[in-house]
C-alpha positions as CSV (number, residue, x, y, z in Angstrom):
1,M,138.2,80.5,113.5
2,N,137.8,80.7,109.8
3,T,138.9,84.0,108.3
4,P,136.5,85.7,105.8
5,S,138.7,84.6,102.9
6,T,138.7,80.9,103.8
7,A,135.0,80.9,104.6
8,Y,134.0,82.5,101.3
9,G,135.5,79.7,99.1
10,V,132.9,77.1,100.0
11,G,130.4,78.8,97.8
12,L,127.9,79.3,100.7
13,G,126.7,75.7,100.4
14,R,125.7,76.2,96.7
15,S,127.1,74.7,93.5
16,P,129.6,76.8,91.6
17,S,127.1,77.5,88.9
18,E,124.7,79.0,91.5
19,A,127.0,81.0,93.6
20,R,128.5,84.4,93.0
21,P,132.2,84.5,92.0
22,V,134.3,84.7,95.1
23,S,135.6,88.2,94.2
24,E,132.0,89.5,94.0
25,Q,131.1,87.7,97.3
26,L,134.0,89.5,99.0
27,R,133.1,92.9,97.7
28,A,129.4,92.5,98.4
29,A,130.1,91.3,102.0
30,N,132.6,94.2,102.5
31,L,130.0,96.8,101.3
32,L,127.3,95.3,103.5
33,F,129.6,95.3,106.5
34,R,130.4,99.0,105.9
35,I,126.6,99.8,105.9
36,E,126.3,98.0,109.2
37,N,129.4,99.6,110.7
38,V,128.1,103.2,110.4
39,P,125.8,104.1,113.3
40,F,122.6,106.1,112.7
41,C,123.5,109.7,111.8
42,K,122.3,112.8,109.9
43,W,122.5,110.9,106.6
44,H,120.0,108.4,107.8
45,T,117.8,111.1,109.4
46,K,117.6,113.1,106.1
47,A,116.4,110.0,104.2
48,R,114.0,109.2,106.9
49,I,112.5,112.7,107.0
50,V,112.1,113.0,103.2
51,M,110.6,109.5,102.8
52,G,108.6,110.1,105.9
53,S,107.1,113.3,104.4
54,A,105.5,111.1,101.7
55,T,104.3,108.7,104.4
56,L,102.7,111.6,106.2
57,F,100.6,112.6,103.2
58,D,99.9,108.9,102.5
59,A,98.3,108.7,105.9
60,F,96.5,112.0,105.4
61,D,95.1,110.8,102.1
62,A,94.1,107.4,103.5
63,L,92.0,109.0,106.3
64,S,90.7,112.1,104.6
65,L,87.6,110.4,103.3
66,A,86.5,109.4,106.8
67,F,86.2,113.0,107.8
68,V,84.5,114.0,104.5
69,L,81.9,111.2,104.7
70,P,79.7,112.8,107.4
71,V,79.1,115.7,105.0
72,L,78.6,113.5,101.9
73,V,76.1,111.3,103.8
74,G,73.7,114.1,103.8
75,L,74.8,115.8,100.6
76,W,74.6,112.6,98.4
77,H,72.1,110.7,100.6
78,L,74.4,107.8,101.2
79,S,73.2,104.5,102.8
80,P,75.5,102.5,105.1
81,G,76.2,100.1,102.2
82,K,77.2,103.0,99.9
83,I,79.5,104.4,102.6
84,G,81.2,101.0,102.9
85,V,81.7,100.7,99.2
86,L,83.1,104.3,98.9
87,I,85.6,103.6,101.7
88,A,86.5,100.3,100.1
89,A,87.4,102.1,96.7
90,G,90.7,103.5,98.0
91,Y,91.7,100.1,99.5
92,L,90.9,98.2,96.3
93,G,93.3,100.6,94.4
94,Q,95.9,100.0,97.2
95,V,95.8,96.3,96.5
96,V,96.7,97.0,92.9
97,G,99.4,99.5,93.9
98,A,101.0,97.2,96.4
99,L,101.3,94.4,94.0
100,V,102.5,96.4,91.0
101,F,104.9,98.7,92.7
102,G,106.3,95.9,94.9
103,W,107.3,94.1,91.7
104,L,108.5,97.3,90.0
105,A,110.7,98.3,93.0
106,E,112.7,95.1,92.5
107,R,113.3,96.0,88.8
108,L,113.6,99.8,88.8
109,G,114.8,100.4,92.3
110,R,113.3,101.8,95.5
111,V,113.6,105.5,94.8
112,P,112.1,105.6,91.2
113,S,109.2,103.5,92.3
114,A,108.6,105.6,95.4
115,T,108.7,108.8,93.3
116,I,106.0,107.5,90.9
117,T,103.7,106.3,93.7
118,V,103.8,109.6,95.5
119,G,103.2,111.5,92.3
120,V,100.2,109.5,91.5
121,M,98.8,109.6,95.1
122,S,99.2,113.4,95.2
123,A,97.8,114.2,91.8
124,M,94.7,112.1,92.3
125,S,94.0,113.7,95.7
126,V,93.8,117.1,93.9
127,V,91.4,115.6,91.3
128,C,89.2,114.1,94.1
129,A,88.4,117.7,95.2
130,F,86.7,118.3,91.9
131,T,84.4,115.3,91.7
132,G,80.7,115.9,92.1
133,S,79.2,112.4,92.4
134,L,79.5,109.1,94.2
135,H,80.7,107.3,91.0
136,M,83.4,109.8,90.1
137,L,84.7,110.0,93.7
138,F,84.8,106.2,93.8
139,L,86.9,106.1,90.6
140,M,89.3,108.8,91.7
141,R,89.8,107.2,95.1
142,F,90.5,103.9,93.4
143,L,93.2,105.6,91.2
144,Q,94.6,107.5,94.2
145,G,94.7,104.2,96.1
146,I,97.1,102.7,93.5
147,G,99.6,105.4,94.5
148,V,99.0,105.1,98.2
149,G,99.2,101.3,98.1
150,G,102.5,101.4,96.2
151,E,104.2,104.0,98.4
152,V,103.9,102.2,101.7
153,P,105.7,98.9,101.0
154,V,108.4,100.6,98.9
155,A,109.1,103.2,101.5
156,A,109.2,100.6,104.3
157,T,111.6,98.5,102.3
158,Y,113.8,101.5,101.6
159,I,114.1,102.6,105.2
160,N,114.7,99.1,106.4
161,E,117.5,98.6,103.9
162,L,119.2,101.8,105.1
163,S,119.2,100.6,108.7
164,Q,121.8,98.7,110.7
165,A,120.9,95.8,112.9
166,H,121.4,97.3,116.3
167,G,118.5,99.7,117.1
168,R,116.8,99.1,113.8
169,G,113.4,98.8,115.5
170,R,113.7,102.2,117.2
171,F,115.0,103.9,114.0
172,F,112.3,102.5,111.8
173,I,109.3,103.0,114.2
174,L,110.3,106.6,114.7
175,Y,110.1,106.9,111.0
176,E,106.7,105.1,111.0
177,L,105.6,107.5,113.8
178,I,105.0,109.9,110.9
179,F,102.1,107.8,109.7
180,P,99.9,108.2,112.8
181,L,101.0,111.9,112.8
182,G,99.5,112.0,109.3
183,L,96.3,110.4,110.6
184,L,96.3,112.8,113.5
185,A,96.8,115.8,111.2
186,A,93.9,114.5,109.0
187,A,91.7,114.1,112.0
188,Q,92.4,117.6,113.5
189,L,92.3,119.4,110.2
190,G,89.2,117.5,109.2
191,A,87.4,118.5,112.3
192,F,88.3,122.1,111.7
193,I,88.2,122.5,107.9
194,V,85.3,120.4,106.8
195,P,82.5,122.2,108.8
196,R,84.0,125.7,107.9
197,F,85.2,125.5,104.4
198,G,83.8,122.4,102.8
199,W,84.9,118.8,102.1
200,E,86.8,119.6,99.0
201,Y,89.6,121.3,100.9
202,M,90.6,118.1,102.7
203,F,91.7,116.6,99.3
204,L,93.5,119.7,98.2
205,I,95.5,119.9,101.5
206,G,96.5,116.2,101.0
207,G,97.5,116.6,97.4
208,I,99.2,119.9,96.7
209,P,102.1,119.5,99.2
210,G,102.6,115.9,98.1
211,I,103.6,117.1,94.6
212,A,106.5,119.0,96.2
213,V,107.5,116.0,98.2
214,T,107.7,113.9,95.0
215,I,110.6,116.1,93.8
216,L,112.5,115.6,97.0
217,I,112.1,111.8,96.9
218,A,113.5,111.7,93.4
219,R,116.7,113.2,94.7
220,L,117.2,110.6,97.5
221,P,120.1,108.1,97.1
222,E,119.2,104.6,96.0
223,S,119.2,101.8,98.5
224,P,122.8,100.5,98.5
225,R,121.6,97.0,99.6
226,W,119.4,96.9,96.4
227,L,122.3,98.0,94.3
228,I,124.5,95.3,95.8
229,S,121.9,92.7,95.2
230,R,121.9,93.8,91.5
231,G,125.7,93.6,91.2
232,R,126.0,97.4,90.8
233,F,128.9,97.7,93.3
234,D,130.5,100.9,92.0
235,K,127.3,102.9,92.5
236,A,126.6,101.3,95.9
237,E,130.1,102.1,97.0
238,R,129.7,105.8,96.1
239,I,126.6,106.0,98.2
240,I,128.3,104.2,101.1
241,E,131.2,106.6,100.9
242,R,128.9,109.5,101.3
243,L,127.3,107.7,104.3
244,E,130.7,107.1,105.9
245,A,131.8,110.7,105.2
246,S,128.8,112.0,107.1
247,T,130.1,110.8,110.5
248,T,133.4,109.7,112.0
249,K,131.7,107.3,114.4
250,R,131.7,103.6,113.7
251,T,129.8,100.7,115.4
252,L,132.9,98.6,115.5
253,D,136.6,99.6,115.8
254,T,138.3,97.5,113.1
255,Q,141.7,97.9,114.7
256,T,140.9,96.8,118.2
257,Q,138.0,94.4,117.5
258,K,139.3,92.5,114.5
259,T,137.8,89.1,115.6
260,E,134.4,90.6,116.0
261,V,134.6,92.4,112.6
262,D,135.6,89.1,110.9
263,E,132.6,87.3,112.4
264,R,130.2,90.1,111.3
265,V,131.6,90.0,107.8
266,V,131.3,86.2,107.6
267,G,127.7,86.5,108.9
268,L,126.8,89.0,106.3
269,L,128.4,87.0,103.6
270,N,126.5,83.9,104.6
271,G,123.3,85.9,104.0
272,L,124.2,86.6,100.4
273,Q,122.4,84.8,97.7
274,S,123.2,84.0,94.1
275,K,122.6,86.4,91.3
276,Q,119.1,85.0,90.7
277,K,116.3,87.4,90.8
278,G,113.7,87.1,93.5
279,T,110.2,86.1,92.5
280,W,106.9,85.8,94.2
281,K,107.2,82.0,93.9
282,E,110.1,82.0,96.4
283,L,107.8,83.3,99.0
284,F,106.3,79.8,99.1
285,S,109.6,77.9,99.2
286,P,110.0,75.6,102.2
287,F,112.1,78.2,104.1
288,Y,109.8,81.2,103.6
289,R,106.4,79.6,103.3
290,G,105.6,79.7,107.0
291,R,106.8,83.3,107.3
292,T,104.7,84.3,104.4
293,V,101.5,82.8,105.7
294,V,102.0,84.2,109.2
295,V,102.7,87.7,108.1
296,W,99.8,87.7,105.6
297,L,97.4,86.8,108.4
298,L,98.9,89.4,110.7
299,W,98.4,92.1,108.1
300,A,94.8,91.1,107.4
301,S,93.7,90.7,111.0
302,S,95.3,93.9,112.4
303,Y,94.1,96.1,109.6
304,F,90.6,94.6,109.5
305,V,90.3,95.9,113.1
306,A,92.3,99.1,112.9
307,N,90.9,100.5,109.7
308,G,87.4,99.1,110.3
309,I,87.3,101.2,113.5
310,N,89.1,104.3,112.2
311,N,87.2,104.7,109.0
312,W,83.8,104.2,110.6
313,L,84.1,106.2,113.8
314,P,83.1,109.7,112.5
315,S,80.0,108.2,110.7
316,L,79.1,106.0,113.7
317,Y,79.1,109.0,116.0
318,K,76.8,110.9,113.7
319,T,74.5,108.2,112.4
320,V,74.2,105.8,115.4
321,Y,74.6,108.2,118.3
322,H,73.2,111.3,116.5
323,L,76.0,113.7,117.6
324,P,76.4,117.1,115.8
325,L,79.0,117.0,112.9
326,Q,81.7,119.0,114.7
327,E,81.4,116.9,117.9
328,S,81.5,113.7,115.9
329,L,84.7,114.7,114.1
330,H,86.4,115.8,117.4
331,M,85.5,112.6,119.2
332,A,86.8,110.5,116.2
333,S,90.1,112.4,116.3
334,I,90.8,111.1,119.9
335,S,91.7,107.7,118.6
336,N,94.5,109.2,116.5
337,V,95.9,111.2,119.4
338,L,96.0,108.0,121.4
339,S,97.6,106.0,118.6
340,T,100.3,108.6,118.2
341,C,101.2,108.2,121.9
342,G,101.2,104.4,121.4
343,V,103.5,104.4,118.4
344,L,106.0,106.6,120.3
345,A,106.0,104.1,123.2
346,C,106.5,101.3,120.7
347,A,109.5,103.1,119.1
348,L,111.2,103.5,122.5
349,L,110.5,99.9,123.7
350,I,110.4,97.6,120.7
351,D,114.1,96.7,120.7
352,R,113.8,95.7,124.4
353,V,110.5,93.9,124.2
354,G,110.9,92.2,120.9
355,R,108.7,92.0,117.8
356,R,106.8,88.8,118.7
357,R,105.9,89.7,122.3
358,W,104.8,93.2,121.4
359,A,102.5,92.0,118.6
360,M,100.9,89.3,120.9
361,A,100.3,91.9,123.6
362,C,98.6,94.3,121.1
363,F,96.2,91.7,119.8
364,I,95.2,90.4,123.2
365,I,94.7,93.9,124.8
366,S,92.7,95.2,121.8
367,G,90.6,92.0,121.8
368,I,89.7,92.4,125.5
369,L,88.8,96.1,125.1
370,L,86.6,95.4,122.1
371,A,84.9,92.4,123.7
372,V,84.0,94.4,126.8
373,L,82.6,97.1,124.5
374,G,80.5,94.6,122.5
375,I,79.3,92.7,125.6
376,N,78.1,96.0,127.2
377,G,76.2,96.8,124.1
378,A,78.2,99.9,123.1
379,G,75.4,101.8,124.7
380,S,76.9,105.3,124.5
381,A,79.2,107.4,122.3
382,W,81.5,107.9,125.4
383,S,82.0,104.1,125.9
384,V,82.9,103.8,122.2
385,M,85.3,106.8,122.5
386,F,87.1,105.3,125.6
387,L,87.2,101.6,124.8
388,G,87.0,101.7,121.0
389,S,89.6,104.4,120.6
390,S,91.9,102.7,123.1
391,A,91.6,99.4,121.3
392,Y,92.4,101.2,118.0
393,A,95.4,102.9,119.5
394,V,96.9,99.6,120.8
395,M,96.2,97.9,117.5
396,A,97.8,100.8,115.6
397,T,101.1,100.0,117.2
398,A,100.8,96.5,115.8
399,T,100.1,97.8,112.3
400,V,103.2,100.0,112.4
401,L,105.3,97.1,113.8
402,L,104.4,95.1,110.7
403,Y,106.0,97.7,108.4
404,L,109.2,97.0,110.4
405,Y,108.8,93.3,110.6
406,T,107.8,92.3,107.1
407,P,110.9,93.7,105.3
408,E,113.1,92.1,107.9
409,I,111.9,88.5,107.2
410,Y,112.7,88.6,103.4
411,P,116.1,88.9,101.6
412,T,116.9,92.0,99.5
413,R,116.2,90.2,96.2
414,M,112.5,89.8,97.0
415,R,112.0,92.2,100.0
416,A,109.9,94.7,98.0
417,I,107.8,91.9,96.4
418,G,107.3,90.2,99.7
419,T,106.4,93.4,101.5
420,G,104.1,94.5,98.6
421,L,102.2,91.2,98.6
422,A,101.9,91.2,102.4
423,T,100.5,94.8,102.4
424,S,98.0,93.9,99.7
425,W,96.4,91.8,102.4
426,L,96.0,94.9,104.6
427,R,94.4,96.6,101.6
428,A,92.0,93.7,101.0
429,A,91.1,93.5,104.7
430,S,90.7,97.3,104.9
431,A,88.4,97.2,101.8
432,A,86.4,94.4,103.3
433,A,86.1,95.7,106.8
434,P,84.1,98.9,106.1
435,A,81.7,97.0,103.8
436,I,81.2,94.2,106.3
437,V,80.7,96.8,109.1
438,G,77.9,98.4,107.1
439,V,76.2,95.0,106.6
440,V,76.6,93.9,110.3
441,L,75.6,97.4,111.6
442,T,72.4,97.3,109.5
443,G,71.5,93.7,110.3
444,K,72.8,93.0,113.9
445,G,73.5,96.4,115.5
446,I,76.5,98.2,116.8
447,A,77.4,95.7,119.6
448,A,77.9,92.9,117.0
449,V,80.4,95.1,115.1
450,F,82.7,95.3,118.1
451,I,82.3,91.6,118.9
452,M,83.4,90.8,115.4
453,F,86.5,93.0,115.8
454,A,87.3,91.2,119.1
455,V,87.1,87.8,117.4
456,V,89.5,88.9,114.6
457,S,91.9,90.2,117.3
458,G,91.9,86.8,118.9
459,V,92.9,85.2,115.6
460,G,95.7,87.7,115.3
461,F,97.0,86.8,118.8
462,F,97.4,83.2,118.0
463,V,99.1,83.9,114.7
464,A,101.5,86.4,116.3
465,G,102.9,83.6,118.5
466,R,104.4,82.1,115.3
467,M,106.4,85.1,114.4
468,V,110.2,84.8,113.9
469,E,112.1,87.1,116.3
470,T,114.2,89.6,114.4
471,T,115.3,92.1,117.0
472,N,118.9,93.4,116.6
473,R,119.8,90.9,113.9
474,A,121.3,91.9,110.6
475,L,118.9,91.6,107.6
476,E,121.3,89.2,105.8
477,E,121.3,86.9,108.9
478,I,117.5,86.8,109.3
479,S,116.8,86.1,105.6
480,P,119.4,84.0,103.6
C-alpha cells in the first residue's frame, strides 16, 4: 500500500502549476484527518446550539406572517392575490440573500457572514411590527428576507463542515430539528398571541431575541475546513487544537490502526483541490453539472409543496372553510407538530436508510396523500388537516434533508456558493407557490390546489432517484 508521503508526490493528478506544494498538501490532509478523528462532543454541540438558535428564529420569522395574515385579511381588506404577493415578498428577499451571502461566505468566512445575516433578519423583524400598510410591510418583509435567505445556507454549510463522516446525518438533522421547532413555536405562539395581543407582537417576539443571538454567533470559531481551503493553516490548527482538547476520545486509534489511518489520510488528501477559488461556473463543470441540476429541482419541488401548504393553511381554514380565527390558527399548527415528529424520526434513521431512499419515499408518500385529498375534493377542513398536514409533515423531512445533502455534494472551495444558489431555488419556489395557489384557488377551487401539489411531488420523486448517495462518506471523498 502507498504510504501518505509517496501518494502525495503525484500532484493528485494535476500539473505542478495547478497543485498545492507537497508540504501544504501534507499539512492540509493532516488537519482534515484530525477533524475527522474527533467524535462528536461538547465542542460540536455548543456550535450546533448557538447556530441553531439563529435557525430557530429564522424559522419563526419565516412563518410569522402566515399567522398574522388572517387578521390582516380583514384589517387591510386583502384579496387572495394580495395575500399571495405579501407572502412572496419575504421569499423574494431570500433569493437575494441566498445568492449574496453564499458568495460572501466564501470570501469573508462562514461566521462573519452568518453574523450579518442574523443581525439583518432580526432588526427587520422588529421594524415589521411598526408598519401600517400593505406596501410598507411588503418592503420590510423583503428586506428581512435578505437576512433569512442568507442565514440558512451559510449555517448549513458551517455545521456540515464541523461534522465528521460517520454519523454526520444524525448530527446535522438534529441541528436542523431546530427549524421545525421554530415553525412549531411560531404556530403555537401565533395561535395564542395574535387573537389576544395583536399581530405586531409576532414580529417583536421573532426579532428582539435574535439580536442577542447575533452576538453569540459572532463569538463562534470559524470553520476549520474553510480556513484550510484558504491556506490559513495556523488559525485552523488553533481551532482544531481546542476541538481535540475538548475530549480524549478519538474515532481511530493511531497506534493500533495505523493502516486504516493512512488510508483515511490518503482519502482526505485525494479530495483536496488546488488553491484556485471556487466560482459558480464550476457548478456546471462536467463533474458537478448533474448534481447541480438534480439538487436545484429537489429544492424547488419540495419547497413549492411544503411552503405552499404551510403558508396558506391558516388563511384557507378561515376563508374557504369559514372557521373562527383561533380555531383556524390551532388547526394550522397541527402540521408543525407533525413535522417536528417527522424530522426527529429522520434524524434517528437517515444514516441507516440513506439520503436517496429517504428523499424518494418522502416525495411519493406526500404525492399520494395530496392526490387523495384533491380527488376527494378537499370537502372539509378536517380532511385538509389530516391529509394535508400529514403530507406537509412528510415533505418537511425532505426539505430538512436537503440542508444536509446539498453541502455534502460540493467541495469546501464552493460549498457556500453551491448551497446558496441551490437554496435560492427554494426561495423562488416558495415565492411562486403562494401566488400560484391564490390564482388556482380563485379560478379552479381548493381541490385543484392539492392536485397541483401532488403533481409537483411526483416530479420530485423521479428527480430524487438521481441523487448521489453520501451517507457516512467524508466530505473530501464525496466532492473532489
